[in-house]
DRENGUMAR-36623 format. One record per residue (C-alpha): residue number from 1; x, y, z. Coordinates in nm, 3 decimals, padded with zeros to 5 digits. Layout:
// DRENGUMAR-36623
(rec NUM,(X,Y,Z)),
...
This chain:
// DRENGUMAR-36623
(rec 1,(00.010,-00.014,00.040)),
(rec 2,(00.093,00.393,-00.028)),
(rec 3,(00.028,00.620,00.257)),
(rec 4,(00.152,00.926,00.042)),
(rec 5,(-00.063,00.750,-00.281)),
(rec 6,(00.263,00.889,-00.528)),
(rec 7,(00.491,00.991,-00.281)),
(rec 8,(00.730,00.821,-00.092)),
(rec 9,(00.571,00.547,00.194)),
(rec 10,(00.627,00.553,00.578)),
(rec 11,(00.469,00.356,00.829)),
(rec 12,(00.367,00.440,01.182)),
(rec 13,(00.203,00.324,01.452)),
(rec 14,(-00.033,00.435,01.692)),
(rec 15,(-00.064,00.336,02.089)),
(rec 16,(-00.380,00.287,02.212)),
(rec 17,(-00.459,00.243,02.556)),
(rec 18,(-00.760,-00.082,02.503)),
(rec 19,(-00.979,-00.058,02.779)),
(rec 20,(-00.903,00.202,03.085)),
(rec 21,(-00.695,00.506,03.124)),
(rec 22,(-00.436,00.285,03.326)),
(rec 23,(-00.446,-00.047,03.062)),
(rec 24,(-00.112,-00.138,02.889)),
(rec 25,(-00.025,00.010,02.566)),
(rec 26,(-00.071,-00.217,02.248)),
(rec 27,(-00.033,-00.138,01.897)),
(rec 28,(-00.345,-00.128,01.674)),
(rec 29,(-00.222,00.011,01.343)),
(rec 30,(00.030,-00.127,01.133)),
(rec 31,(00.111,00.001,00.827)),
(rec 32,(-00.106,-00.283,00.651)),
(rec 33,(-00.355,-00.176,00.816)),
(rec 34,(-00.361,00.138,00.757)),
(rec 35,(-00.643,00.360,00.498)),
(rec 36,(-00.473,00.441,00.152)),
(rec 37,(-00.315,00.751,00.128)),
(rec 38,(-00.297,00.799,00.511)),
(rec 39,(00.012,01.021,00.668)),
(rec 40,(00.190,01.064,00.921)),
(rec 41,(00.018,01.452,00.975)),
(rec 42,(-00.318,01.248,00.984)),
(rec 43,(-00.227,01.028,01.257)),
(rec 44,(-00.076,01.318,01.441)),
(rec 45,(-00.414,01.537,01.384)),
(rec 46,(-00.572,01.171,01.467)),
(rec 47,(-00.400,01.185,01.801)),
(rec 48,(-00.442,01.564,01.858)),
(rec 49,(-00.786,01.499,01.858)),
(rec 50,(-00.836,01.320,02.162)),
(rec 51,(-00.940,01.011,02.012)),
(rec 52,(-00.698,00.792,02.109)),
(rec 53,(-00.616,00.819,02.502)),
(rec 54,(-00.258,00.815,02.432)),
(rec 55,(-00.008,01.088,02.380)),
(rec 56,(00.255,00.823,02.168)),
(rec 57,(00.327,00.813,01.779)),
(rec 58,(00.622,00.530,01.709)),
(rec 59,(00.759,00.534,01.354)),
(rec 60,(00.850,00.175,01.229)),
(rec 61,(01.021,00.241,00.907)),
(rec 62,(01.357,00.252,00.937)),
(rec 63,(01.510,00.577,00.731)),
(rec 64,(01.093,00.591,00.623)),
(rec 65,(00.983,00.960,00.494)),
(rec 66,(00.685,01.129,00.685)),
(rec 67,(00.526,01.423,00.554)),
(rec 68,(00.435,01.710,00.698)),
(rec 69,(00.085,01.950,00.599)),
(rec 70,(-00.056,02.277,00.732)),
(rec 71,(-00.006,02.397,01.068)),
(rec 72,(-00.095,02.252,01.430)),
(rec 73,(-00.163,02.432,01.737)),
(rec 74,(-00.096,02.138,01.990)),
(rec 75,(-00.321,02.140,02.332)),
(rec 76,(-00.216,01.781,02.394)),
(rec 77,(00.080,01.622,02.539)),
(rec 78,(00.254,01.446,02.246)),
(rec 79,(00.586,01.204,02.227)),
(rec 80,(00.661,01.191,01.862)),
(rec 81,(00.912,00.861,01.829)),
(rec 82,(01.143,00.596,01.621)),
(rec 83,(01.114,00.271,01.681)),
(rec 84,(01.422,00.082,01.887)),
(rec 85,(01.653,-00.048,01.642)),
(rec 86,(01.573,00.163,01.296)),
(rec 87,(01.908,00.097,01.075)),
(rec 88,(01.825,00.441,00.947)),
(rec 89,(01.600,00.799,01.175)),
(rec 90,(01.309,00.827,01.054)),
(rec 91,(01.274,01.168,00.833)),
(rec 92,(01.024,01.452,00.834)),
(rec 93,(00.936,01.629,00.537)),
(rec 94,(00.673,01.912,00.437)),
(rec 95,(00.520,01.811,00.090)),
(rec 96,(00.345,02.084,-00.010)),
(rec 97,(00.459,02.476,-00.054)),
(rec 98,(00.343,02.528,00.336)),
(rec 99,(00.226,02.887,00.453)),
(rec 100,(00.547,02.895,00.739)),
(rec 101,(00.673,03.259,00.617)),
(rec 102,(00.482,03.373,00.905)),
(rec 103,(00.353,03.060,01.098)),
(rec 104,(00.494,02.792,01.258)),
(rec 105,(00.463,02.380,01.188)),
(rec 106,(00.384,02.357,01.552)),
(rec 107,(00.267,02.587,01.782)),
(rec 108,(00.325,02.440,02.134)),
(rec 109,(00.093,02.485,02.416)),
(rec 110,(00.109,02.159,02.561)),
(rec 111,(00.426,01.888,02.629)),
(rec 112,(00.632,01.787,02.281)),
(rec 113,(00.888,01.451,02.292)),
(rec 114,(01.096,01.419,02.000)),
(rec 115,(01.279,01.112,01.975)),
(rec 116,(01.562,00.990,01.719)),
(rec 117,(01.364,01.158,01.462)),
(rec 118,(01.525,01.382,01.138)),
(rec 119,(01.332,01.699,01.036)),
(rec 120,(01.466,01.852,00.672)),
(rec 121,(01.361,02.116,00.537)),
(rec 122,(01.278,01.997,00.171)),
(rec 123,(00.964,01.926,-00.007)),
(rec 124,(00.939,01.550,00.060)),
(rec 125,(01.131,01.380,-00.224)),
(rec 126,(01.294,01.721,-00.382)),
(rec 127,(01.602,01.900,-00.295)),
(rec 128,(01.426,02.254,-00.281)),
(rec 129,(01.363,02.345,00.002)),
(rec 130,(01.030,02.504,00.145)),
(rec 131,(00.986,02.792,00.320)),
(rec 132,(01.021,02.756,00.657)),
(rec 133,(01.055,03.064,00.938)),
(rec 134,(01.014,02.832,01.198)),
(rec 135,(00.962,02.505,01.275)),
(rec 136,(00.809,02.533,01.624)),
(rec 137,(00.698,02.784,01.852)),
(rec 138,(00.547,02.864,02.197)),
(rec 139,(00.279,03.087,02.197)),
(rec 140,(00.258,03.390,02.388)),
(rec 141,(-00.047,03.464,02.637)),
(rec 142,(-00.239,03.656,02.392)),
(rec 143,(-00.274,03.405,02.149)),
(rec 144,(-00.458,03.144,02.443)),
(rec 145,(-00.340,03.066,02.835)),
(rec 146,(-00.015,02.994,02.828)),
(rec 147,(00.061,02.662,03.036)),
(rec 148,(00.438,02.624,02.996)),
(rec 149,(00.513,02.329,02.806)),
(rec 150,(00.784,02.126,02.811)),
(rec 151,(00.993,02.091,02.474)),
(rec 152,(01.216,01.769,02.489)),
(rec 153,(01.436,01.671,02.153)),
(rec 154,(01.646,01.367,02.221)),
(rec 155,(01.872,01.191,01.931)),
(rec 156,(01.733,01.390,01.635)),
(rec 157,(01.884,01.564,01.340)),
(rec 158,(01.714,01.910,01.208)),
(rec 159,(01.861,02.071,00.842)),
(rec 160,(01.764,02.289,00.591)),
(rec 161,(01.539,02.562,00.757)),
(rec 162,(01.516,02.871,00.504)),
(rec 163,(01.211,03.135,00.527)),
(rec 164,(01.240,03.240,00.149)),
(rec 165,(01.358,02.884,00.040)),
(rec 166,(01.679,03.050,-00.007)),
(rec 167,(01.997,02.962,00.177)),
(rec 168,(02.050,03.351,00.289)),
(rec 169,(01.697,03.439,00.480)),
(rec 170,(01.576,03.373,00.831)),
(rec 171,(01.499,03.054,00.971)),
(rec 172,(01.477,02.899,01.326)),
(rec 173,(01.412,02.583,01.510)),
(rec 174,(01.216,02.724,01.781)),
(rec 175,(01.109,03.120,01.882)),
(rec 176,(00.966,03.183,02.218)),
(rec 177,(00.701,03.484,02.109)),
(rec 178,(00.644,03.809,02.318)),
(rec 179,(00.441,03.671,02.598)),
(rec 180,(00.508,03.288,02.620)),
(rec 181,(00.654,03.119,02.864)),
(rec 182,(00.802,02.689,02.867)),
(rec 183,(00.878,02.477,03.107)),
(rec 184,(01.159,02.225,03.125)),
(rec 185,(01.371,02.313,02.755)),
(rec 186,(01.622,01.945,02.711)),
(rec 187,(01.819,01.911,02.408)),
(rec 188,(02.064,01.607,02.401)),
(rec 189,(02.247,01.404,02.130)),
(rec 190,(02.125,01.638,01.851)),
(rec 191,(02.279,01.852,01.570)),
(rec 192,(02.128,02.098,01.414)),
(rec 193,(02.244,02.163,01.053)),
(rec 194,(02.202,02.481,00.773)),
(rec 195,(02.018,02.726,00.941)),
(rec 196,(01.919,03.097,00.830)),
(rec 197,(01.896,03.227,01.177)),
(rec 198,(01.876,03.137,01.538)),
(rec 199,(01.838,02.774,01.651)),
(rec 200,(01.697,02.848,01.943)),
(rec 201,(01.544,03.178,02.007)),
(rec 202,(01.417,03.265,02.338)),
(rec 203,(01.559,03.634,02.308)),
(rec 204,(01.175,03.788,02.350)),
(rec 205,(01.086,03.794,02.754)),
(rec 206,(01.223,04.116,02.848)),
(rec 207,(00.993,04.246,02.485)),
(rec 208,(00.677,04.169,02.630)),
(rec 209,(00.428,04.490,02.703)),
(rec 210,(00.074,04.559,02.793)),
(rec 211,(-00.133,04.245,02.929)),
(rec 212,(00.155,03.969,02.804)),
(rec 213,(00.377,04.019,03.034)),
(rec 214,(00.550,03.665,03.166)),
(rec 215,(00.503,03.649,03.531)),
(rec 216,(00.554,03.307,03.635)),
(rec 217,(00.782,03.218,03.916)),
(rec 218,(01.104,03.226,03.727)),
(rec 219,(01.100,03.523,03.497)),
(rec 220,(01.134,03.428,03.169)),
(rec 221,(01.119,03.191,02.885)),
(rec 222,(01.155,02.866,03.035)),
(rec 223,(01.184,02.663,03.341)),
(rec 224,(01.519,02.545,03.249)),
(rec 225,(01.714,02.526,02.953)),
(rec 226,(01.971,02.263,02.891)),
(rec 227,(02.146,02.176,02.548)),
(rec 228,(02.427,01.975,02.604)),
(rec 229,(02.582,01.731,02.341)),
(rec 230,(02.496,01.841,02.044)),
(rec 231,(02.651,02.014,01.743)),
(rec 232,(02.523,02.285,01.513)),
(rec 233,(02.641,02.313,01.194)),
(rec 234,(02.638,02.642,00.929)),
(rec 235,(02.413,02.837,01.094)),
(rec 236,(02.430,03.267,00.987)),
(rec 237,(02.247,03.331,01.352)),
(rec 238,(02.365,03.332,01.701)),
(rec 239,(02.280,02.968,01.770)),
(rec 240,(02.141,02.951,02.154)),
(rec 241,(01.994,03.337,02.198)),
(rec 242,(01.844,03.284,02.590)),
(rec 243,(01.672,03.571,02.805)),
(rec 244,(01.527,03.602,03.125)),
(rec 245,(01.250,03.911,03.206)),
(rec 246,(01.281,04.254,03.305)),
(rec 247,(01.284,04.201,03.629)),
(rec 248,(01.636,04.135,03.841)),
(rec 249,(01.352,03.966,04.137)),
(rec 250,(01.198,03.661,03.991)),
(rec 251,(01.483,03.348,04.035)),
(rec 252,(01.584,03.274,03.645)),
(rec 253,(01.566,02.941,03.484)),
(rec 254,(01.815,02.704,03.519)),
(rec 255,(02.034,02.723,03.212)),
(rec 256,(02.324,02.438,03.097)),
(rec 257,(02.531,02.496,02.824)),
(rec 258,(02.801,02.194,02.833)),
(rec 259,(03.011,01.969,02.527)),
(rec 260,(02.883,02.167,02.197)),
(rec 261,(03.024,02.197,01.880)),
(rec 262,(02.982,02.483,01.679)),
(rec 263,(03.104,02.503,01.285)),
(rec 264,(03.077,02.768,01.073)),
(rec 265,(02.844,02.978,01.237)),
(rec 266,(02.834,03.338,01.236)),
(rec 267,(02.710,03.584,01.472)),
(rec 268,(02.727,03.492,01.853)),
(rec 269,(02.737,03.117,01.864)),
(rec 270,(02.551,03.195,02.265)),
(rec 271,(02.363,03.468,02.347)),
(rec 272,(02.267,03.449,02.694)),
(rec 273,(02.057,03.841,02.885)),
(rec 274,(02.041,03.880,03.265)),
(rec 275,(02.056,03.525,03.348)),
(rec 276,(02.206,03.441,03.695)),
(rec 277,(02.439,03.095,03.744)),
(rec 278,(02.454,02.964,03.397)),
(rec 279,(02.658,02.733,03.360)),
(rec 280,(02.899,02.706,03.020)),
(rec 281,(03.141,02.543,02.945)),
(rec 282,(03.333,02.242,02.744)),
(rec 283,(03.258,02.421,02.372)),
(rec 284,(03.440,02.364,02.070)),
(rec 285,(03.405,02.661,01.826)),
(rec 286,(03.595,02.611,01.498)),
(rec 287,(03.561,02.800,01.134)),
(rec 288,(03.362,03.034,01.292)),
(rec 289,(03.236,03.462,01.252)),
(rec 290,(03.209,03.656,01.527)),
(rec 291,(03.013,03.945,01.481)),
(rec 292,(02.736,04.070,01.142)),
(rec 293,(02.798,04.303,00.881)),
(rec 294,(02.454,04.446,00.998)),
(rec 295,(02.399,04.372,01.387)),
(rec 296,(02.646,04.590,01.565)),
(rec 297,(02.568,04.418,01.912)),
(rec 298,(02.701,04.061,01.777)),
(rec 299,(02.995,04.157,01.846)),
(rec 300,(03.165,03.890,02.003)),
(rec 301,(03.131,03.480,02.040)),
(rec 302,(03.014,03.468,02.391)),
(rec 303,(02.829,03.709,02.543)),
(rec 304,(02.703,03.592,02.932)),
(rec 305,(02.536,03.829,03.164)),
(rec 306,(02.503,03.869,03.519)),
(rec 307,(02.684,03.727,03.835)),
(rec 308,(02.743,03.347,03.916)),
(rec 309,(02.771,03.288,03.518)),
(rec 310,(03.120,03.137,03.418)),
(rec 311,(03.248,03.033,03.083)),
(rec 312,(03.541,02.783,03.091)),
(rec 313,(03.656,02.539,02.922)),
(rec 314,(03.639,02.624,02.566)),
(rec 315,(03.853,02.603,02.236)),
(rec 316,(03.814,02.815,01.967)),
(rec 317,(04.025,02.747,01.608)),
(rec 318,(03.978,02.978,01.305)),
(rec 319,(03.742,03.294,01.431)),
(rec 320,(03.745,03.589,01.223)),
(rec 321,(03.581,03.896,01.262)),
(rec 322,(03.324,04.060,01.086)),
(rec 323,(03.381,04.470,01.183)),
(rec 324,(03.251,04.517,00.812)),
(rec 325,(03.021,04.451,00.546)),
(rec 326,(03.246,04.240,00.327)),
(rec 327,(03.534,04.340,00.550)),
(rec 328,(03.676,04.051,00.814)),
(rec 329,(03.999,04.028,01.040)),
(rec 330,(04.129,03.801,01.306)),
(rec 331,(03.952,03.701,01.619)),
(rec 332,(04.045,03.824,01.921)),
(rec 333,(03.888,03.895,02.254)),
(rec 334,(03.589,03.664,02.152)),
(rec 335,(03.423,03.654,02.502)),
(rec 336,(03.185,03.938,02.660)),
(rec 337,(03.141,03.854,02.985)),
(rec 338,(02.910,04.135,03.086)),
(rec 339,(02.718,04.308,03.314)),
(rec 340,(02.329,04.313,03.215)),
(rec 341,(02.199,04.555,02.972)),
(rec 342,(01.824,04.516,03.031)),
(rec 343,(01.755,04.471,03.412)),
(rec 344,(02.046,04.792,03.540)),
(rec 345,(02.152,04.552,03.744)),
(rec 346,(02.513,04.550,03.566)),
(rec 347,(02.671,04.189,03.771)),
(rec 348,(02.960,04.079,03.580)),
(rec 349,(02.991,03.720,03.489)),
(rec 350,(03.275,03.552,03.531)),
(rec 351,(03.557,03.423,03.250)),
(rec 352,(03.820,03.163,03.292)),
(rec 353,(04.083,03.285,03.067)),
(rec 354,(04.298,03.019,03.151)),
(rec 355,(04.077,02.784,03.017)),
(rec 356,(04.050,02.904,02.698)),
(rec 357,(04.209,02.757,02.420)),
(rec 358,(04.320,02.696,02.007)),
(rec 359,(04.367,02.444,01.963)),
(rec 360,(04.281,02.236,01.572)),
(rec 361,(04.040,01.979,01.666)),
(rec 362,(04.167,01.868,01.345)),
(rec 363,(03.788,01.716,01.233)),
(rec 364,(03.815,01.367,01.019)),
(rec 365,(03.601,01.512,00.779)),
(rec 366,(03.416,01.823,00.881)),
(rec 367,(03.335,01.908,00.494)),
(rec 368,(03.069,01.642,00.470)),
(rec 369,(02.944,01.684,00.847)),
(rec 370,(03.166,01.472,01.024)),
(rec 371,(03.345,01.615,01.375)),
(rec 372,(03.515,01.311,01.495)),
(rec 373,(03.775,01.468,01.669)),
(rec 374,(04.149,01.339,01.538)),
(rec 375,(04.353,01.108,01.709)),
(rec 376,(04.654,01.387,01.728)),
(rec 377,(04.426,01.634,01.851)),
(rec 378,(04.478,01.803,02.219)),
(rec 379,(04.110,01.848,02.182)),
(rec 380,(04.097,01.536,02.326)),
(rec 381,(04.189,01.583,02.688)),
(rec 382,(04.098,01.992,02.717)),
(rec 383,(03.732,01.945,02.872)),
(rec 384,(03.685,02.061,03.225)),
(rec 385,(03.672,01.651,03.354)),
(rec 386,(04.038,01.577,03.112)),
(rec 387,(03.784,01.376,02.813)),
(rec 388,(03.727,01.499,02.471)),
(rec 389,(03.563,01.894,02.388)),
(rec 390,(03.286,01.982,02.244)),
(rec 391,(03.042,01.703,02.139)),
(rec 392,(03.068,01.397,02.252)),
(rec 393,(02.834,01.262,02.055)),
(rec 394,(03.102,01.225,01.758)),
(rec 395,(03.305,00.999,01.989)),
(rec 396,(03.045,00.735,02.037)),
(rec 397,(03.104,00.834,02.468)),
(rec 398,(02.885,01.037,02.675)),
(rec 399,(03.003,01.340,02.926)),
(rec 400,(02.934,01.083,03.191)),
(rec 401,(03.117,00.757,03.071)),
(rec 402,(03.415,00.932,02.865)),
(rec 403,(03.735,00.749,02.833)),
(rec 404,(04.040,00.921,02.742)),
(rec 405,(04.212,00.808,02.402)),
(rec 406,(04.459,00.561,02.444)),
(rec 407,(04.771,00.788,02.257)),
(rec 408,(04.964,00.571,02.036)),
(rec 409,(05.325,00.707,02.111)),
(rec 410,(05.483,00.981,02.319)),
(rec 411,(05.439,01.356,02.214)),
(rec 412,(05.511,01.721,02.314)),
(rec 413,(05.328,01.988,02.144)),
(rec 414,(05.433,02.280,02.072)),
(rec 415,(05.267,02.534,02.358)),
(rec 416,(04.998,02.762,02.258)),
(rec 417,(04.977,03.052,02.209)),
(rec 418,(05.324,03.155,02.142)),
(rec 419,(05.452,03.404,02.201)),
(rec 420,(05.176,03.430,02.498)),
(rec 421,(05.081,03.632,02.785)),
(rec 422,(04.964,03.534,03.047)),
(rec 423,(04.828,03.220,02.971)),
(rec 424,(04.964,02.955,02.726)),
(rec 425,(04.888,02.566,02.729)),
(rec 426,(05.104,02.235,02.664)),
(rec 427,(05.014,01.922,02.515)),
(rec 428,(05.141,01.577,02.546)),
(rec 429,(05.122,01.228,02.524)),
(rec 430,(05.208,00.904,02.739)),
(rec 431,(05.231,00.610,02.521)),
(rec 432,(05.181,00.379,02.820)),
(rec 433,(05.198,00.476,03.204)),
(rec 434,(05.449,00.576,03.455)),
(rec 435,(05.579,00.886,03.638)),
(rec 436,(05.572,01.193,03.426)),
(rec 437,(05.728,01.554,03.505)),
(rec 438,(05.751,01.906,03.265)),
(rec 439,(05.951,02.152,03.390)),
(rec 440,(06.001,02.460,03.272)),
(rec 441,(06.306,02.644,03.327)),
(rec 442,(06.504,03.014,03.215)),
(rec 443,(06.778,03.038,02.926)),
(rec 444,(06.979,02.971,03.161)),
(rec 445,(06.877,02.642,03.314)),
(rec 446,(06.737,02.763,03.676)),
(rec 447,(06.409,02.593,03.748)),
(rec 448,(06.078,02.840,03.682)),
(rec 449,(05.774,02.636,03.759)),
(rec 450,(05.679,02.210,03.763)),
(rec 451,(05.390,02.177,03.586)),
(rec 452,(05.339,01.807,03.617)),
(rec 453,(05.560,01.606,03.905)),
(rec 454,(05.344,01.272,03.939)),
(rec 455,(05.236,00.899,03.798)),
(rec 456,(05.002,00.997,03.508)),
(rec 457,(04.819,00.701,03.297)),
(rec 458,(04.880,00.677,02.931)),
(rec 459,(04.699,00.899,02.704)),
(rec 460,(04.714,01.287,02.563)),
(rec 461,(04.704,01.467,02.874)),
(rec 462,(04.772,01.893,02.850)),
(rec 463,(04.883,02.143,03.145)),
(rec 464,(04.853,02.575,03.186)),
(rec 465,(05.086,02.760,03.254)),
(rec 466,(04.966,03.090,03.426)),
(rec 467,(05.135,03.204,03.656)),
(rec 468,(05.405,03.451,03.559)),
(rec 469,(05.506,03.664,03.851)),
(rec 470,(05.879,03.753,03.867)),
(rec 471,(05.934,03.623,03.528)),
(rec 472,(06.078,03.881,03.266)),
(rec 473,(05.985,03.871,02.927)),
(rec 474,(06.170,03.646,02.676)),
(rec 475,(06.249,03.283,02.572)),
(rec 476,(06.224,02.990,02.804)),
(rec 477,(06.223,02.584,02.782)),
(rec 478,(05.987,02.363,02.908)),
(rec 479,(06.102,01.993,02.920)),
(rec 480,(05.846,01.630,02.947)),
(rec 481,(06.024,01.353,03.098)),
(rec 482,(05.840,01.004,03.145)),
(rec 483,(06.025,00.684,03.171)),
(rec 484,(06.290,00.638,02.909)),
(rec 485,(06.127,00.955,02.673)),
(rec 486,(06.209,01.291,02.715)),
(rec 487,(06.150,01.614,02.515)),
(rec 488,(06.256,01.994,02.498)),
(rec 489,(06.091,02.309,02.322)),
(rec 490,(06.116,02.671,02.381)),
(rec 491,(05.872,02.920,02.400)),
(rec 492,(05.862,03.327,02.452)),
(rec 493,(05.693,03.507,02.732)),
(rec 494,(05.585,03.878,02.643)),
(rec 495,(05.457,04.068,02.844)),
């Protein structure tokens, strides 16, 4: 049978409570039972209409392409999940030229969870881009009651979202409207590729006016926002833009941004405003631009405001700063930890300069979307826990069980930056376990510092040299010794 008539086939399974609200969910509709011409969208609308006492739609076709049409205001909780064990993720695509230049595909007034799904902004079965301004939107109170819906994405891939069907135009994954507030936003192990503007835009809270001001206890667009083990690739806007409300007395939603890879992205990759106590760490930013030709405020890679927020363990490589139309210069000072500009509190976030690096991740094949870190890169042990920095989904490990890669040989790398002031990082690898020292000497051979002096495991390591007290400008020597291995290199301090 064909579920799209002349389009690509798809299979879906609906879960129904068989006798009561407490009964076990069982599949009642397999692809062989579906009415000819039925689509994924029909199934989703069927769930939404309350015809079934359930909230789960399971996609069962490996690599199957499922059609989307019209728009949907979600007023019941729905979970859309790929069946366990599929070789390829199911794909959602628009089937017609949809009116998405001003609307979202799905407006959230209730909880939505996606797991193991691909969304592609091309017309189904073609290479032509649809016109999509935003895939999801959390409605503001002017559109009806706002019950702070949860929005959760796990193991999903979103790609090719542009407003006017052209790669130079706006296109967002989700936007929080004025007066809108969500509950828990949890995004893990996802990729976001080819977007014309912000992927996450929760930047309207302090724009609320009139009767539609957000007044939840957490004071903003969400009660909690988490993004972990995700990759943003070719995004022409701030990848993550978050904002609290303008009332500094409300408790901000908890923000955790950790183990994220940003590649070929523009403006700020992270822009947060008036948010307290954020966690922003273990980020890898490569081949990106800070700034924008027509938007002067986006002048840094990361902007974070308010006390309690710390930016730490960030690797940036090959960054350019846009200073005007068609003009670029080498990026410098790419972080802005400033006070809150909207609330007026002016409390400054903290930037841990000793954990800001500039190492080549040596991606396996970034041009084709493979952001696996190369075996010889210092990024393998650069994170806050000594593991891989950036999105760990590419390593096949998680943030909690990551193992340090085993080195094939001993190696002492050139420090970076070099020349340096006031901090530099030295990377090295050990072929086997053993007592290891990393010493710094002046040009006369006098010991200046002991950076490592202990037993160490085989693998990739790094040491940060930041204590320059009493040291004059000039050439210094650093020496790595482990077992029978010894290596010496020079570095230069410029005060």
